N, CA, C and O of each residue as an XYZ file, in Angstrom:
748
protein
N      47.169    -84.902    163.726
C      48.246    -84.427    162.898
C      48.262    -85.207    161.589
O      48.249    -86.438    161.595
N      48.289    -84.501    160.483
C      48.245    -85.169    159.183
C      49.651    -85.690    158.820
O      50.666    -85.012    158.979
N      49.641    -86.914    158.334
C      50.909    -87.551    157.900
C      50.904    -87.485    156.363
O      49.855    -87.599    155.729
N      52.071    -87.302    155.794
C      52.173    -87.168    154.349
C      52.074    -88.503    153.682
O      51.912    -89.528    154.343
N      52.171    -88.499    152.358
C      52.121    -89.744    151.598
C      53.219    -90.701    152.031
O      54.287    -90.265    152.463
N      52.971    -91.995    151.920
C      53.874    -92.978    152.409
C      54.899    -93.424    151.405
O      54.959    -92.913    150.287
N      55.725    -94.404    151.819
C      56.805    -94.900    150.968
C      56.338    -95.535    149.679
O      57.075    -95.518    148.693
N      55.131    -96.100    149.649
C      54.638    -96.716    148.423
C      54.471    -95.649    147.354
O      54.837    -95.889    146.204
N      53.952    -94.523    147.674
C      53.764    -93.429    146.694
C      55.123    -92.939    146.242
O      55.334    -92.716    145.050
N      56.047    -92.767    147.173
C      57.405    -92.313    146.822
C      58.033    -93.301    145.832
O      58.604    -92.890    144.822
N      57.925    -94.601    146.123
C      58.492    -95.613    145.217
C      57.774    -95.585    143.847
O      58.417    -95.713    142.805
N      56.471    -95.419    143.864
C      55.728    -95.337    142.594
C      56.205    -94.120    141.807
O      56.447    -94.218    140.604
N      56.342    -92.980    142.471
C      56.760    -91.736    141.776
C      58.137    -91.938    141.146
O      58.358    -91.580    139.989
N      59.044    -92.506    141.907
C      60.416    -92.757    141.367
C      60.360    -93.692    140.161
O      61.013    -93.438    139.149
N      59.592    -94.759    140.264
C      59.510    -95.755    139.176
C      58.848    -95.118    137.942
O      59.358    -95.261    136.831
N      57.731    -94.424    138.124
C      57.007    -93.818    136.995
C      57.903    -92.792    136.300
O      58.026    -92.818    135.076
N      58.514    -91.912    137.041
C      59.315    -90.862    136.476
C      60.639    -91.399    135.867
O      61.128    -90.862    134.873
N      61.187    -92.424    136.453
C      62.409    -93.047    135.898
C      62.143    -93.696    134.563
O      62.998    -93.648    133.679
N      60.966    -94.313    134.384
C      60.619    -95.007    133.152
C      59.988    -94.122    132.099
O      59.936    -94.506    130.931
N      59.501    -92.932    132.481
C      58.781    -92.057    131.545
C      59.677    -91.579    130.419
O      60.821    -91.180    130.637
N      59.128    -91.626    129.199
C      59.825    -91.131    128.006
C      59.298    -89.755    127.654
O      58.232    -89.655    127.047
N      60.011    -88.675    128.014
C      59.533    -87.323    127.787
C      59.472    -86.984    126.267
O      60.175    -87.592    125.460
N      58.628    -86.018    125.910
C      58.451    -85.676    124.499
C      59.540    -84.751    123.946
O      59.642    -84.585    122.730
N      60.364    -84.141    124.832
C      61.378    -83.208    124.318
C      62.479    -83.011    125.384
O      62.321    -83.463    126.519
N      63.569    -82.354    125.032
C      64.699    -82.156    125.962
C      64.340    -81.365    127.227
O      64.859    -81.656    128.305
N      63.471    -80.387    127.104
C      63.071    -79.620    128.296
C      62.311    -80.487    129.286
O      62.511    -80.374    130.495
N      61.445    -81.349    128.781
C      60.750    -82.258    129.705
C      61.680    -83.305    130.255
O      61.489    -83.745    131.388
N      62.693    -83.730    129.498
C      63.693    -84.655    129.985
C      64.479    -84.035    131.152
O      64.745    -84.709    132.146
N      64.846    -82.762    131.031
C      65.535    -82.069    132.114
C      64.696    -82.035    133.377
O      65.211    -82.232    134.477
N      63.394    -81.784    133.219
C      62.510    -81.761    134.392
C      62.371    -83.167    134.973
O      62.352    -83.329    136.193
N      62.276    -84.159    134.137
C      62.176    -85.551    134.605
C      63.385    -85.911    135.447
O      63.244    -86.503    136.517
N      64.565    -85.564    134.977
C      65.791    -85.857    135.735
C      65.804    -85.086    137.043
O      66.219    -85.624    138.070
N      65.358    -83.834    137.024
C      65.333    -83.034    138.270
C      64.346    -83.636    139.257
O      64.646    -83.700    140.449
N      63.162    -84.085    138.798
C      62.183    -84.706    139.702
C      62.741    -85.979    140.318
O      62.603    -86.193    141.522
N      63.373    -86.830    139.507
C      63.936    -88.089    139.992
C      65.060    -87.766    140.988
O      65.184    -88.449    142.005
N      65.875    -86.746    140.720
C      66.912    -86.330    141.658
C      66.321    -85.821    142.936
O      66.844    -86.106    144.013
N      65.243    -85.073    142.850
C      64.572    -84.551    144.056
C      64.117    -85.704    144.919
O      64.334    -85.692    146.131
N      63.486    -86.706    144.317
C      63.010    -87.857    145.059
C      64.146    -88.662    145.673
O      63.994    -89.211    146.764
N      65.260    -88.737    145.001
C      66.432    -89.459    145.497
C      66.980    -88.832    146.773
O      67.447    -89.527    147.675
N      66.912    -87.509    146.829
C      67.458    -86.777    147.992
C      66.435    -86.575    149.105
O      66.809    -86.462    150.272
N      65.148    -86.528    148.758
C      64.104    -86.243    149.732
C      63.134    -87.398    149.889
O      62.278    -87.610    149.030
N      63.261    -88.165    150.999
C      62.279    -89.243    151.237
C      60.865    -88.681    151.402
O      59.892    -89.409    151.207
N      60.733    -87.391    151.760
C      59.446    -86.774    151.918
C      59.069    -85.904    150.701
O      58.219    -85.020    150.800
N      59.712    -86.171    149.568
C      59.532    -85.353    148.354
C      58.117    -85.360    147.797
O      57.781    -84.516    146.966
N      57.285    -86.289    148.235
C      55.891    -86.331    147.762
C      54.944    -85.621    148.752
O      53.737    -85.541    148.522
N      55.502    -85.122    149.824
C      54.653    -84.507    150.842
C      54.742    -82.988    150.827
O      55.811    -82.426    150.589
N      53.624    -82.325    151.081
C      53.621    -80.863    151.100
C      54.526    -80.360    152.229
O      54.857    -79.174    152.238
N      54.937    -81.195    153.170
C      55.865    -80.755    154.212
C      57.282    -80.579    153.661
O      58.104    -79.939    154.317
N      57.592    -81.110    152.509
C      58.904    -80.998    151.910
C      59.020    -79.570    151.345
O      58.336    -79.207    150.389
N      59.884    -78.792    151.950
C      60.032    -77.384    151.591
C      61.454    -77.130    151.158
O      62.380    -77.587    151.828
N      61.664    -76.442    150.098
C      60.732    -75.551    149.401
C      60.085    -76.173    148.138
O      59.455    -75.452    147.364
N      60.228    -77.479    147.924
C      59.642    -78.074    146.723
C      59.081    -79.457    147.043
O      59.632    -80.185    147.869
N      57.987    -79.809    146.387
C      57.399    -81.135    146.554
C      56.558    -81.485    145.323
O      56.079    -80.600    144.614
N      56.386    -82.801    145.079
C      55.555    -83.269    143.986
C      54.105    -82.986    144.202
O      53.619    -83.028    145.333
N      53.407    -82.698    143.140
C      51.971    -82.610    143.089
C      51.496    -83.400    141.893
O      52.315    -83.757    141.046
N      50.227    -83.687    141.783
C      49.694    -84.458    140.639
C      48.400    -83.819    140.158
O      47.628    -83.248    140.929
N      48.198    -83.938    138.859
C      46.978    -83.400    138.294
C      46.631    -84.086    136.980
O      47.391    -84.893    136.444
N      45.447    -83.729    136.486
C      44.985    -84.307    135.218
C      44.243    -83.252    134.413
O      43.435    -82.492    134.944
N      44.536    -83.225    133.127
C      43.725    -82.461    132.209
C      42.619    -83.380    131.738
O      42.884    -84.453    131.194
N      41.363    -82.958    131.947
C      40.221    -83.747    131.551
C      39.851    -83.347    130.119
O      39.583    -82.181    129.826
N      39.846    -84.353    129.239
C      39.580    -84.163    127.804
C      38.335    -84.931    127.442
O      38.104    -86.032    127.943
N      37.522    -84.344    126.561
C      36.334    -85.051    126.086
C      36.789    -86.217    125.220
O      37.851    -86.161    124.599
N      35.987    -87.270    125.179
C      36.324    -88.443    124.362
C      36.650    -88.111    122.933
O      37.501    -88.762    122.328
N      35.995    -87.109    122.373
C      36.201    -86.776    120.972
C      37.398    -85.818    120.820
O      37.762    -85.491    119.691
N      38.001    -85.374    121.886
C      39.138    -84.486    121.823
C      38.810    -83.039    121.431
O      39.723    -82.258    121.160
N      37.578    -82.685    121.397
C      37.186    -81.333    120.971
C      37.163    -80.338    122.142
O      37.221    -79.128    121.921
N      37.080    -80.837    123.384
C      36.950    -79.949    124.526
C      37.807    -80.422    125.699
O      38.114    -81.606    125.841
N      38.181    -79.450    126.533
C      38.850    -79.763    127.782
C      38.055    -79.128    128.954
O      37.449    -78.068    128.802
N      38.076    -79.783    130.084
C      37.374    -79.320    131.258
C      38.386    -78.668    132.175
O      39.338    -79.309    132.621
N      38.170    -77.348    132.463
C      39.083    -76.601    133.295
C      38.352    -76.024    134.479
O      37.128    -75.895    134.468
N      39.119    -75.673    135.514
C      38.543    -75.042    136.683
C      39.182    -73.683    136.913
O      40.387    -73.514    136.727
N      38.360    -72.707    137.322
C      38.819    -71.395    137.699
C      39.242    -71.516    139.188
O      38.403    -71.524    140.088
N      40.526    -71.607    139.402
C      41.081    -71.890    140.721
C      40.736    -70.755    141.684
O      40.958    -69.585    141.371
N      40.197    -71.096    142.848
C      39.741    -70.110    143.806
C      40.860    -69.201    144.294
O      40.672    -67.987    144.367
N      42.021    -69.759    144.628
C      43.120    -68.945    145.146
C      43.920    -68.257    144.080
O      44.280    -67.091    144.241
N      44.210    -68.938    142.995
C      45.021    -68.343    141.922
C      44.197    -67.447    141.015
O      44.758    -66.545    140.392
N      42.874    -67.659    140.911
C      41.989    -66.920    140.065
C      42.419    -66.997    138.589
O      42.390    -66.012    137.850
N      42.817    -68.207    138.205
C      43.184    -68.510    136.803
C      42.632    -69.882    136.469
O      42.381    -70.712    137.343
N      42.448    -70.096    135.149
C      41.948    -71.377    134.671
C      43.089    -72.391    134.604
O      44.152    -72.113    134.050
N      42.851    -73.563    135.173
C      43.845    -74.615    135.229
C      43.195    -75.969    134.970
O      41.972    -76.109    134.978
N      44.075    -76.985    134.736
C      43.652    -78.342    134.816
C      43.390    -78.639    136.298
O      43.607    -77.763    137.135
N      42.939    -79.825    136.640
C      42.657    -80.196    138.012
C      43.919    -80.832    138.631
O      44.640    -81.576    137.967
N      44.162    -80.528    139.888
C      45.319    -81.117    140.537
C      45.563    -80.569    141.906
O      44.891    -79.642    142.358
N      46.542    -81.159    142.567
C      46.873    -80.669    143.881
C      47.868    -81.579    144.602
O      48.571    -82.394    144.004
N      47.884    -81.388    145.929
C      48.837    -82.095    146.772
C      48.550    -83.583    146.848
O      47.400    -84.004    146.731
N      49.597    -84.383    147.045
C      49.473    -85.792    147.276
C      49.033    -86.042    148.686
O      49.469    -85.344    149.601
N      48.174    -87.028    148.892
C      47.566    -87.288    150.226
C      48.017    -88.643    150.762
O      48.445    -89.511    150.001
N      47.916    -88.813    152.084
C      48.344    -90.079    152.701
C      47.773    -91.339    152.100
O      48.453    -92.364    152.068
N      46.522    -91.292    151.614
C      45.904    -92.506    151.060
C      46.353    -92.800    149.615
O      46.117    -93.897    149.108
N      46.984    -91.844    148.966
C      47.399    -92.053    147.548
C      48.477    -93.134    147.461
O      49.462    -93.122    148.200
N      48.253    -94.077    146.525
C      49.221    -95.147    146.313
C      50.045    -94.965    145.034
O      51.073    -95.618    144.856
N      49.584    -94.069    144.142
C      50.256    -93.874    142.874
C      50.057    -92.427    142.416
O      49.095    -91.768    142.812
N      50.957    -91.953    141.594
C      50.800    -90.605    141.004
C      49.524    -90.511    140.153
O      48.772    -89.540    140.243
N      49.300    -91.538    139.327
C      48.114    -91.484    138.476
C      46.805    -91.581    139.312
O      45.786    -90.976    138.978
N      46.881    -92.352    140.385
C      45.739    -92.437    141.290
C      45.475    -91.088    141.982
O      44.322    -90.699    142.160
N      46.534    -90.387    142.366
C      46.390    -89.074    142.979
C      45.789    -88.092    141.975
O      44.933    -87.278    142.320
N      46.252    -88.180    140.728
C      45.704    -87.304    139.666
C      44.192    -87.593    139.456
O      43.388    -86.674    139.302
N      43.847    -88.859    139.454
C      42.436    -89.219    139.322
C      41.620    -88.690    140.497
O      40.552    -88.109    140.309
N      42.127    -88.894    141.700
C      41.428    -88.393    142.888
C      41.194    -86.884    142.807
O      40.085    -86.400    143.030
N      42.264    -86.152    142.483
C      42.159    -84.692    142.414
C      41.164    -84.271    141.343
O      40.326    -83.399    141.573
N      41.260    -84.896    140.165
C      40.358    -84.521    139.060
C      38.904    -84.845    139.380
O      38.006    -84.078    139.032
N      38.669    -85.970    140.036
C      37.297    -86.335    140.424
C      36.758    -85.406    141.498
O      35.630    -84.925    141.392
N      37.561    -85.144    142.544
C      37.119    -84.231    143.613
C      36.826    -82.831    143.082
O      35.799    -82.242    143.420
N      37.708    -82.302    142.264
C      37.596    -80.914    141.839
C      36.563    -80.703    140.707
O      36.006    -79.614    140.570
N      36.316    -81.739    139.912
C      35.400    -81.588    138.792
C      33.997    -82.069    139.122
O      33.027    -81.643    138.494
N      33.886    -82.957    140.108
C      32.595    -83.552    140.448
C      32.183    -84.572    139.398
O      31.018    -84.969    139.375
N      33.081    -85.013    138.530
C      32.775    -85.941    137.463
C      33.227    -87.335    137.854
O      34.421    -87.570    138.040
N      32.283    -88.269    137.982
C      32.680    -89.682    138.234
C      33.051    -90.361    136.935
O      32.684    -89.904    135.852
N      33.785    -91.460    137.051
C      34.058    -92.259    135.852
C      35.153    -91.788    134.980
O      35.257    -92.248    133.843
N      36.004    -90.876    135.447
C      37.158    -90.459    134.637
C      38.069    -91.598    134.405
O      38.216    -92.446    135.285
N      38.709    -91.672    133.243
C      39.693    -92.677    132.910
C      41.022    -91.961    132.696
O      41.161    -91.140    131.790
N      41.995    -92.286    133.544
C      43.291    -91.607    133.514
C      44.298    -92.504    132.846
O      44.408    -93.681    133.189
N      45.057    -91.951    131.866
C      46.168    -92.614    131.263
C      47.228    -92.753    132.345
O      47.577    -91.740    132.952
N      47.767    -93.939    132.631
C      48.708    -94.091    133.721
C      50.102    -93.478    133.494
O      50.883    -93.349    134.436
N      50.400    -93.111    132.281
C      51.705    -92.475    132.001
C      51.569    -90.961    132.042
O      50.610    -90.413    131.499
N      52.511    -90.280    132.678
C      52.440    -88.785    132.646
C      52.434    -88.257    131.216
O      52.910    -88.897    130.278
N      51.879    -87.073    131.098
C      51.836    -86.386    129.817
C      52.860    -85.238    129.811
O      53.516    -84.976    128.803
N      52.978    -84.563    130.968
C      53.709    -83.303    131.006
C      54.140    -83.043    132.463
O      53.453    -83.414    133.415
N      55.290    -82.398    132.590
C      55.805    -81.967    133.908
C      55.900    -80.468    133.912
O      56.223    -79.858    132.893
N      55.619    -79.856    135.065
C      55.718    -78.399    135.205
C      56.219    -78.051    136.599
O      55.587    -78.387    137.601
N      57.358    -77.375    136.651
C      57.891    -76.896    137.949
C      57.529    -75.401    137.963
O      57.917    -74.645    137.073
N      56.778    -75.000    138.995
C      56.339    -73.624    139.077
C      56.211    -73.170    140.542
O      55.900    -73.959    141.435
N      56.463    -71.868    140.751
C      56.296    -71.332    142.115
C      54.824    -71.095    142.456
O      54.014    -70.754    141.594
N      54.502    -71.285    143.741
C      53.167    -71.073    144.211
C      53.273    -70.242    145.485
O      53.842    -70.689    146.480
N      52.720    -69.027    145.447
C      52.805    -68.112    146.558
C      51.879    -68.441    147.740
O      52.204    -68.133    148.887
N      50.746    -69.055    147.465
C      49.713    -69.228    148.474
C      49.669    -70.609    149.130
O      48.750    -70.909    149.892
N      50.658    -71.442    148.835
C      50.626    -72.840    149.268
C      51.129    -73.072    150.679
O      50.620    -73.951    151.375
N      52.138    -72.290    151.125
C      52.816    -72.588    152.351
C      53.103    -71.304    153.140
O      53.617    -70.340    152.573
N      52.778    -71.278    154.445
C      53.033    -70.094    155.199
C      54.519    -69.773    155.389
O      54.868    -68.664    155.793
N      55.391    -70.741    155.098
C      56.849    -70.483    155.230
C      57.386    -69.653    154.102
O      58.506    -69.151    154.194
N      56.636    -69.488    153.044
C      57.074    -68.705    151.882
C      56.785    -69.397    150.578
O      56.057    -70.389    150.536
N      57.336    -68.889    149.545
C      57.076    -69.425    148.195
C      57.603    -70.877    148.103
O      58.722    -71.191    148.507
N      56.756    -71.712    147.566
C      57.098    -73.105    147.405
C      57.079    -73.450    145.923
O      56.380    -72.803    145.143
N      57.823    -74.437    145.540
C      57.802    -74.900    144.156
C      56.982    -76.207    144.061
O      57.245    -77.171    144.779
N      55.993    -76.212    143.165
C      55.279    -77.448    142.904
C      55.958    -78.136    141.703
O      56.185    -77.551    140.644
N      56.255    -79.384    141.942
C      56.806    -80.252    140.873
C      55.650    -81.083    140.374
O      55.463    -82.227    140.790
N      54.871    -80.497    139.474
C      53.617    -81.046    139.027
C      53.803    -82.152    138.005
O      54.493    -81.962    137.003
N      53.206    -83.285    138.242
C      53.189    -84.417    137.303
C      51.764    -84.452    136.747
O      50.803    -84.660    137.488
N      51.643    -84.249    135.460
C      50.347    -84.084    134.823
C      49.975    -85.275    133.939
O      50.787    -85.789    133.170
N      48.733    -85.686    134.078
C      48.208    -86.802    133.338
C      47.044    -86.346    132.470
O      46.606    -85.197    132.539
N      46.554    -87.269    131.652
C      45.387    -86.996    130.807
C      44.257    -87.896    131.275
O      44.449    -89.099    131.451
N      43.082    -87.320    131.477
C      41.911    -88.107    131.830
C      40.829    -87.859    130.753
O      40.726    -86.768    130.192
N      40.040    -88.897    130.491
C      39.001    -88.801    129.448
C      37.638    -89.061    130.031
O      37.469    -89.823    130.983
N      36.646    -88.384    129.412
C      35.249    -88.537    129.813
C      34.390    -88.009    128.653
O      34.842    -87.168    127.875
N      33.143    -88.513    128.542
C      32.275    -87.944    127.481
C      32.014    -86.449    127.726
O      31.819    -86.028    128.866
N      32.014    -85.666    126.666
C      31.802    -84.197    126.746
C      30.443    -83.860    127.314
O      30.279    -82.783    127.886
N      29.469    -84.726    127.182
C      28.146    -84.462    127.718
C      28.103    -84.496    129.234
O      27.102    -84.116    129.841
N      29.184    -84.951    129.843
C      29.255    -85.024    131.327
C      29.139    -83.639    131.939
O      29.782    -82.697    131.477
N      28.333    -83.514    132.964
C      28.094    -82.253    133.623
C      28.972    -82.185    134.847
O      28.842    -83.005    135.756
N      29.897    -81.179    134.882
C      30.797    -81.053    136.053
C      30.083    -80.306    137.195
O      28.992    -79.761    137.025
N      30.727    -80.302    138.336
C      30.229    -79.558    139.499
C      31.361    -78.714    140.079
O      32.514    -79.146    140.074
N      31.062    -77.562    140.560
C      32.051    -76.673    141.168
C      32.336    -77.148    142.585
O      31.417    -77.341    143.382
N      33.640    -77.340    142.899
C      34.047    -77.725    144.236
C      34.417    -76.487    145.033
O      34.438    -75.376    144.503
N      34.705    -76.687    146.298
C      35.089    -75.562    147.135
C      36.458    -74.945    146.742
O      36.791    -73.832    147.151
N      37.226    -75.690    145.951
C      38.527    -75.195    145.487
C      38.400    -74.346    144.251
O      39.373    -73.708    143.848
N      37.258    -74.312    143.645
C      37.074    -73.606    142.366
C      36.003    -72.524    142.435
O      35.069    -72.609    143.233
N      36.147    -71.527    141.609
C      35.110    -70.538    141.428
C      34.168    -70.952    140.285
O      32.997    -70.575    140.278
N      34.682    -71.724    139.327
C      33.901    -72.208    138.224
C      34.568    -73.427    137.627
O      35.779    -73.602    137.763
N      33.802    -74.263    136.975
C      34.285    -75.405    136.221
C      33.500    -75.446    134.924
O      32.271    -75.386    134.927
N      34.223    -75.548    133.810
C      33.497    -75.561    132.549
C      34.295    -76.167    131.438
O      35.525    -76.212    131.466
N      33.541    -76.645    130.428
C      34.156    -77.191    129.201
C      34.559    -76.029    128.290
O      33.835    -75.043    128.149
N      35.736    -76.177    127.678
C      36.247    -75.207    126.743
C      36.647    -75.893    125.432
O      37.277    -76.950    125.463
N      36.290    -75.304    124.276
C      36.797    -75.845    122.990
C      38.313    -75.757    123.001
O      38.881    -74.786    123.502
N      38.969    -76.771    122.447
C      40.471    -76.777    122.485
C      41.041    -75.608    121.671
O      42.187    -75.218    121.895
N      40.285    -75.049    120.749
C      40.771    -73.929    119.944
C      40.314    -72.579    120.520
O      40.496    -71.549    119.870
N      39.724    -72.566    121.729
C      39.297    -71.318    122.339
C      39.444    -71.394    123.857
O      38.485    -71.211    124.608
N      40.690    -71.674    124.287
C      40.986    -71.809    125.719
C      41.061    -70.434    126.413
O      41.408    -69.437    125.780
N      40.739    -70.391    127.704
C      40.760    -69.115    128.421
C      42.142    -68.760    128.937
O      42.272    -67.956    129.860
N      43.136    -69.328    128.373
C      44.519    -69.075    128.790
C      45.459    -69.164    127.605
O      45.221    -69.911    126.656
N      46.536    -68.387    127.675
C      47.567    -68.531    126.675
C      48.893    -68.912    127.354
O      49.968    -68.727    126.783
N      48.800    -69.449    128.590
C      49.971    -69.886    129.306
C      50.649    -71.007    128.539
O      49.997    -72.011    128.252
N      51.937    -70.888    128.190
C      52.595    -71.871    127.370
C      52.530    -73.307    127.947
O      52.377    -74.270    127.196
N      52.646    -73.440    129.264
C      52.630    -74.809    129.801
C      51.254    -75.447    129.728
O      51.158    -76.663    129.561
N      50.177    -74.662    129.850
C      48.828    -75.218    129.683
C      48.578    -75.587    128.227
O      47.999    -76.636    127.943
N      49.005    -74.744    127.317
C      48.816    -75.035    125.889
C      49.606    -76.299    125.498
O      49.148    -77.093    124.677
N      50.786    -76.471    126.090
C      51.604    -77.652    125.819
C      50.931    -78.878    126.416
O      50.925    -79.939    125.792
N      50.365    -78.753    127.608
C      49.669    -79.876    128.249
C      48.479    -80.289    127.395
O      48.233    -81.484    127.230
N      47.746    -79.346    126.857
C      46.586    -79.660    126.001
C      47.049    -80.352    124.737
O      46.484    -81.373    124.345
N      48.088    -79.800    124.086
C      48.605    -80.401    122.845
C      49.062    -81.833    123.068
O      48.711    -82.725    122.297
N      49.839    -82.058    124.115
C      50.370    -83.385    124.399
C      49.248    -84.352    124.773
O      49.301    -85.517    124.379
N      48.240    -83.911    125.513
C      47.114    -84.755    125.898
C      46.325    -85.165    124.680
O      45.942    -86.330    124.569
N      46.067    -84.251    123.760
C      45.301    -84.564    122.574
C      46.049    -85.523    121.683
O      45.433    -86.337    120.996
N      47.378    -85.443    121.680
C      48.203    -86.387    120.894
C      48.068    -87.805    121.391
O      48.317    -88.755    120.650
N      47.663    -87.957    122.675
C      47.522    -89.311    123.281
C      46.221    -89.971    122.889
O      46.082    -91.188    123.010
N      45.254    -89.179    122.414
C      43.938    -89.765    122.103
C      44.046    -90.648    120.886
O      44.761    -90.308    119.943
N      43.339    -91.803    120.879
C      43.384    -92.667    119.704
C      42.679    -92.006    118.507
O      41.779    -91.178    118.645
N      43.150    -92.426    117.333
C      42.480    -91.984    116.106
C      43.012    -90.711    115.689
O      42.581    -90.164    114.674
């Protein structure tokens, strides 16, 4: 029987989200909601927490900021950043985001900014047999040289680099994630 993430991850999530300085009022409202969720749900980092639980992910950006690496999600059949459920071995949100991005992209040596970039609360129909669940996604930015060759994992139909000005999606939250991630790059 699988056990969910432990108290160290819960404590890390509360600390990271409590200290995070959001870029706008909408993100501040989500930050407060996530912290409130964790205050009420000791299992708020576990997929067993229904109908909502935290997830973590990372947008992989080329070092020069010209490209982002996205995956065509097998179940959703849409292009996304890398991410997913928190696991028992995860000790931090940024560590979970790094693990997910590395597993799903096949790219070693990713460097994750330890501060979140963006939050997204969204329904997911295929996640839980009990019905629609809400993912409280904490998104980070990861960097790697653009020449890095990704690999398709079993969770993806495709993985590929996209120019930041020619993304395969016009979803507002993905565009905002890309914009905020690029703003974090030096120079």
